[in-house]
N, C-alpha and C positions, 0 to 999 in steps of 0.2 A: 548926731552924737561927733564928740571930737576926736582928731584922729590919733591913735593910741602911740607909745612910745615904739618901735620896730626894734628885733633883735641887732640891729646893723648898730646901736648903740653901745660898746663895750663897757664895763666895770663902771656905771653909773657914780657918781660922786656919793651916794648913799650907802655905800658899800666901800669902807675904807680897807685899805689892804686885801682885796680880792683879787688884785692881779697877779700876787703868786699862787694862786691858786686855778688859774685860768690858763688851760695850757691848748685847747681848741683854736682852731682858727676860725673867725665867723663867714659861712657862705652869703653871699648875696643870691639867694635863689631866685628871685623877679628877674636878675640879669641872665639867669642861666633859660628859666622857661620862658619868658617872653618870647624870644627870635625861634624858639620850637613849636611853639603851641601857636598852629594858625587857626584852629578852628573847620581848617578843611576837613579833615579825618572825621571831626565830630557832625559836618552837614552832610558829608557821604554817608555814613551811616544813619544819620536820622532821615535821610529820603528814601533809603532805602528799606529801612523799618516801618515808617509810617504808611507804606503801601498796602500795608496787613493790617485786618481785623484780629488784633494778639489775645490766645486766649491759652493759659496755660496747657500744652500738650498738642495746638492744633498746628498748622504749616506754618504762620505766620511768626509764632511764636517760637518753634523749633529751627524757622531757616534763621530768626537772628540768634539762636546760641551757636551756630553752626557757622553764621559769619563773624563772630566776636571769634571763636575758637582759630578760626582761620587767622583772623588777623593777628592775635596773638603770636599764634605760631610764626606768622611771619617778622614779628617786631622782635623774635629771640623769644620766645617763653618755650619751655620745654614741657609736653605734655608729660604729667605728674608719674604715669603708670612706666615711661621711657626714660625720667629723667637720674641722672649721675650723684653720687651723692655729692658735689660740689656745685649742681646749678642749684642757684638764686633764684632763677626767675622760671616758674612754673605755672599750669593751669591743669584742671579736671573737668570734666562735665560728670554732674551726680545724677544718678537716672533712680526713681521711683516712682514706682506702681500706683495709680491713680485709681480712686475707688468709685471714681463715676467715669461716664464719656467725656471726649472734648467736644468741643462745638464751633463750628466756624460759621458763616453765613455764605451764602452762593445768591442769591439774587432775590428782590422782592417789588411787587407794585401794590399799590391799593387807589381802585377805582371806582367810583361811583355811579353806579349802573345809568346808562344813558348818558353820560357825559362821554366824550369823546377823549377826552384828555386825563393821564390818569393824576391821582392826588400825589402821589409819591412814585418816586423811581429808587429803587438803592443804587442805578447808577449815578446818583447826583444827591442822594440821601444814604449814604451808605448806614447809618445808625439808626435808621426806622426799623428793623427788626430787633426787638428786643433778645438781647443773649439769652442761649437756652431755647429758646421758640423751635417748636418741630415744623417741620414742613407741611403744606397744604399739598390735595392730589396737581400731577404737576400741571393739570388746567385751571388751578386755584378753585376759590369755591364760591358761592355767590350766598348772602346773607342779609338779614335785614339786621339793622342798627339801632340800638336802645339807650337812648341818654339817659344816663343816670345821674344823677346832682349830687349824692347822699348815698352811701353805703347801705343804710336800711331799707331805702328803695328796693336792693335787691332780693329783699324777702315778700316786698308786696306788687313785683311785678315780672311777669314772664319773661325769661332769656333764656328757655332753653334753645341750642338750636340756630342760637343770634347772635349778634357781634355786640359786646359793650364797651358804649363811649363814655369815657370821664374824665372831667378834667381834676386828676388827684394823683399823688402817689400810687404806683402801683401795690405795694406790700398791703397798703389800706385794703384793694379789691381783689387780688387775683382767686386767694382761698374761695370767697365767697359767689365770685364768678365761675369758677371749678364747680363748685359744690351745688350750683344752681343752673348748670349744665349748657355754661355759654361754649361756644367754641372758640371765643378769642375775644380781645380785648385792644382797643384803641386811646390813647392817652394822649393828654398833653398837662404839663408841669414844669415846662422851664422857669426857673428862677427869674426874679429881675434882673438879676447884674450881669445877665444876659443879653438886654438889650433887645428882647421878642421884638417889640416895634419897628426894631430897624433892623436886625440882622432876622426877617421873616423866615427866610429855609431853615436856617438851624436846627436840627436835634439833638437835644443832648440824651447820650446812650442810656438806655434801662436795662433792668435783669430779671429776668425768672429766676427762680432756684432751679440747682441742676434737676433734670427730671428723664431720669433713663427711662422709666415706664409711663410716663405721662401723655397725655395730645393736645397740648395748650398752645398756645402760639400769642404773642403780644406785637401791635406795631404802635411806635412812640409817633407824633406829629409836629411838625415845624407850626410856627406861629400862623403862616399863610395856610395850611393845610388844614389847621384846627377852624379857622374862621370859614375857609369854604364848607367844610363840612357841617356848622353851624348852621349857616345860610342856609343849606338842603334842608336839616333836619326841622328848622323853623317853617319850611314847607309844607310838610307832611312825610310819611313813611318814606324810607330812604335804604335803600340796597347797596350793597358794596361788592365787587368783587376783589378777592385778596389772593393773592399768589406770593407763596415765600417757598423760599427755596434756600433749606439748610442741611448742612452735614452735620451728625454725630458718630463718633466712632470712639474704640478703646485705643487709649495713647498712654505715654509715662509723660510725668514730670521730669523737668529737665532744669538742671541749675548749673553756671558754670560761675566757676573762682579762681581767680588768677591772684599769687602768692610772689612779694618779693623777701625773700628770708631776709632777717636783718644779722649782719655780723657780728653785735657785741648783745644783743638783749633779743634773742629770735623770738622768745617766747612773748614778748609785749607787741600788741600791734594796733596799725590803725585801720579799721574797716572802711570802707567806701561800700554805697550800696544804691544800685539805681534798678530800679523794678522795668519788666520788659512788658508784661500785658495791660492791657486797655488799647482803643485802637486809634489814638491820637498820633501827632509828630510833636507840639510840645508835651504832651501827657502819654509817654514820658520815653518819646524815640529819641529827645535832646540828651535825657539823663544816661540814656545806654551810650549815645555816642560821644557824649562828652566825658564820660567815664573809660571808653576804650581809646581817645584819645591821649586822656591821661595815664593810663597804663604804657601806649607806646611810649609816650614823651620819657617817660622814668626808665624804660628802658633803653632809649638812645642816650640819656645824658650818663644813665651808668657804663654803657660800652664805651663810651667817649672818654670816662673817667673823670667827668665832673662833679660827680657826686657820688655820694654811698648811700647806705640805708643801716643804722645801728640798732634800729626797730626793724619788725618785719610791717609790711603794706599789702592788705590784702582787697581787692577789686570781688566784687559781689554783685553778679545779676540773677534775678530770677522773677519770684511771683511777689507781688508788692507783701510786705509786711510777714506774710507766710516765711518765704526763703529766710530772711532775715533773722527772722525768731528763733526761727531750725537751726541756723549757721551758731547762734548763741546758744541754745539748749541742749545740745544734742551731744556735744564734748564741752564739758563740766570745765575739764584742765585746761582747754583750749579758751574758754570764755573767761577765766581768772585773767589771762593777757589782754584783754582786750582793754585798750585803755581812752579810747575816743571811735568814737562811730558818726560819719559824715554821709546824710541821703541826698541823692542827688534828684530832684521830681521837678520837672517845669523846667526847666534851666536855660531854652535857650531863645527867647520869645523876643519877636521886633516889638517892645513896647511899644512903639508909634503906630503899628497894627493891632495889635489887640486889646490897649489900655492898661495890660498887667503892670509892676514894677515888681523888680528883683528884691526878693526881700530873703533875710535870714531869720528863721523862724528861731527864737532864743531857746533854751533848755528853759524850763522853769523858773521864770524868777518874779520879784515881788509886781513886775508890771502887770503878770498874769493874776493877782488878785486886784490890784489897783490898778485901773487903765488911765492916765490919765497923761495929761501934757503932751508931749509929744510923740506917745507911747499911744498904736492904735491897733486893735484887731484889724485881720482884714475881713473881707465879707465873706469866707467860710467860717469865720468865728471860731470861738471856744469859751469852754466853760467857765466861770470864776474859780480858780484854784484855794487851797487852802495853805497856812505857813508849813504844814507837814507835809506838803508835796513839792517844795522846794527842790531844786537842785541845783547848790551852786558851786561851781568850778569855774577855773581861768578860761576853760573854751571858749564860752561866750563871748567874750572880750576879744580873746586873741583873734578867734575868725572876726568878728567885726572889724577890727583893726585893719587887717591885713586885707578884707577885701573893701575897706575903705581906703586903703592906697594903693588898689588895683584903680578904684573909682575916680581918685583924683589923679590917676596916670593915663588914663582913658576916658576923660570927662564922661563918666559909666554914673547912672544913679544908683545907689545903693541903699535898702532901707533895711528895718526890721519890723518883726511883728513878736507881740508877746505868744508863746506857747499856745499851740491849738489840737496838735496831735494829727493823726490821722493817715501817716507816709511811713516810710522807713526808719525814721529817729525815734518813734516810738517804741520798740525793742529792745532799741539801748538802754532808753531810760528807763523801763518796765524791770530791766535788768541791774540798775544804778550803774551802767555805764553812761560814761558823758556823750552827747548826741544830740546833732541838731540837724535843721533841716534848709538845703539852698532850693530857693522855688519863685517864683512870679505869681503873684495873685494884685488886684481882681484882673480876669481875664474873661472879656466879652465871648470867647468861643471856648472855654471851659467846656471838655466833657462833647462839646460839640463835634459834628461831621464838618465842621467849617475849621478845625484845627487840624489844617493842612501845611506842607511843606512852605508856604508863602507865608506862611506865620511866624516864623522862623528866622533869626539873626544870626549868620556867621558872625559876627562881630561880638555878638552876647556869649554866645558858645565857646569864644577866645577868652573873654573876657573872665567868666566863669569857671572856666579849666583853667586857666592860670591862676587864679586866685587858689581856687580849691588844690590844686597839685603844690603850689609854692608850701600854703598853709600844712598839708600832709607831711611835707620834707623836712620843714620844721620840727615838726612834731615829732618824727622817727630818728630824727637826729637830736632830738633837745637834751642838753644838760645845762651845764652850770650860767651860760650866755643866756641861754633863752630863757632860764626860770626868772634870772635880774631882769631881763626886761617886762617879763610877764608882772614881777611885784612893783615895777614904776608905774606901768599902765594901769594895774587895778589900780594903784594907788590914785592917779589921775582920775581916771573912771570914777571911782570909788567919792570924792571928793565933787566932780561935777555933778554924778547923781546925786547926795546929798544937798547942794545947793540948789537945783534946780525941784528935789523936792520940798526944800526948806519954802522955797518962791510959791510953790503949789499950795501948800499947805498955810501959808500966810494968806493966800486969796480964798482958802476954802473956809478957815475961819471966820471970814468977815462973810462968807454965805452962811453961818450956822452950824458949820463941824465943831466936834469939842479937840479941844486939847489933847483929850486922853487917846482917840483915834487918827488925831496926826501924829503922834508921836509914835502910836503904834509904826504908823506905816516909814517913817524916819528910822526906825530901831530895826523895822523887818530888813531895809537896805543895808544900813551898817551890819547886820549880823550875815546878810548874804556876802557881803565882799568880805568879812574876816573869814569865814569858810572858802571863800573861793582862794584866798591867799593859803589857806592853809592845804587847799588842793593843789599845789604846787609840789606838796613832797610828794609828789606820785612820779617825780624824776628823780633818776638818783644824783643827787646832789652833794654837796659840801656842808660843813658846819655854818661857813657864811650867811650862806643861802636862810636857813633857819633862824639866824639872827636877823639877818634883813626883812622876813617874814613879821617878826615880831615887831620891828621898830616901825614897818608900812602898819600894822595893825592897830599901837597904841595911837597911830599919827590919825588913822580912821577913826576913832573908839572919841578922841579928844574934837574931832572936827565935826562928830554927831553930837558929843554932847552940849558943844557951843551952840549948833542950830535951833537944837529944839530948845535951850534956853532963850533964845531969840523969839520964839514964838510964844513965850508968856506975857 
C-alpha cells in the first residue's frame, strides 16, 4: 500500500485558513524514539521469559509479572498504592483467586518398550506433555498402544488400561478415551504450514481441559516420533513406557498494568496489551518484552522533557483475551475513555528463519468480506464477515502508514491481513473500541517447541517497538494537526483503494461477475472510508476539521460514482 501523509505536513492546502487555529507545535516522534529504542531490553526480556512454560498462576508466568514490575520501577514507575497525587507514571499488580489449580511441566519421556532410545524426552521436546496432564507414577507406566483411526473405533475396540494413539485433534478424542478407560493418549496433528517433514522434531503444544479431580494425561508427537511409532505398530503389538511428571497446585491470577496519566484528557486513553501465557519465544515473550521497552522508553523521554502525554497511555500484561476483556468490562467508566487498543503478539521474529512476515491485522474492513487483489489472509485464516461487522476507523490507515514509514526507513517489510481474530485485539472490537493486532505469520515454528530465542530478531523488536510507540505518542497527543493529516491520508488511501477495486471489478466482470455485485463492493469501500473520516471527530478539534472532513467525503463520493459508472 502507498505511504500515507504523515502528521509532519502541517496545515495542508485543502484546509484554507487553518493556520490561525493551530497553536501547538508538531513533534517528530520518530526522531525522538529511534535513538532510545534499541530493542535490547525487549530482547533480554524475551530471553528471560521464553525459558519458562507459562500458564496463568505458574512459576514462569508469575516470575514474568515480577520481572516486569522490577523493570517498571527502575524506569520510574511508582507502585500505585504508594503513589503521590502528582505521580503520573504508576503500575499495579492485580491479584485474583483462581477457580482451578495452575499447572506446569517438570519432566517427561516416551519410549517404545524394547528400544534403547526414547522416542521423546522433554529436555529436547518441551511441548510433548499436554497442558493439564497429570503425573504418571514416578517410575513411569507401561501399557499397550491402541491405534485409533476414527473416534467410532473407541466404541468397538477395548482401550481400557491402554494408551490410545490417533492422528487427530484431541478435542474430538479425549472424552471418549476417558469414558472407555484409556490411561492416556498419544496424538499427532501438526498442520502443513509447520512443514513437519522438514521440521521433523517440532511439536505444537496441545492441552486438555483443567482437571483438578481427573487423572488423565496426553503426549503430543513430533513427525519423527509419529513415524517411528507407526512403523513399530505395523509390526504388531506395541508397548510404551511413559513417564510424565507435572505440578498442579493452588495459585492466584496476576495481571500487571502500567499507566501514564494524561495531562489534559486523563480519562481518555490508549491501551497496549501483550499476553504472557504460552510457552514460546515469539509467542509471546516478544510481545511482553517489546511492550516493556516501550514503557521504559516513554518514561525516559518524558523525564528528559522531550515529550508529554495529553491523554493517558496504558500497558497491560496478563492472560490472553481474558485480561484485556476484563480490563474493558470491569470498569464501565474507564471503558468509556478507551479510544484505541493495540495488541502485540508474536512481534519479534527473525523472518529469514521463521518464514513469517510482519503483519498488521486490520480492523474489520471490506477486505474481510471480499478478499482479493493484494489482500490476503494468513494461514491462520478468517471467517467471511458481513457488512454489519465492519469497524470503520482512521486507526487502520494511520497505523499502516506509520509502520510503512518505519519499514521504508529500516528496509523492513510491513504487510497487512484482513481481520481474523484470536488475540488481544478482539475484546476491544467486541466492545466497539478501535483495535488491531501487530504480529507475524505464517511461522513454521508457531506454537512449537522450536519457537525459541534463536528465532527472535532484536532488529525486528526495535522496528515494531519504535513504530508502535511513535504511533501511540501521536495518538495520545492528537489534536488539529493530527486530525488534518488523517483526513488527507484517508482521502488518498480511499482514492487508491477505489481505483484498485474498480480495476479488480473490471476483471471480475469479464469473468462472469455481475455489475450489481461489483457495485456493491465499491460502495462498501466508499462507505467504509466515509465513516472512517467521521471517526476523526473523536479527537477534540475545531470547526475547520469538520468542514475538511465533509469536503473529503464529497470528493470520495464523487470518485466512487465515477468509477462505478466506468464499469457499465
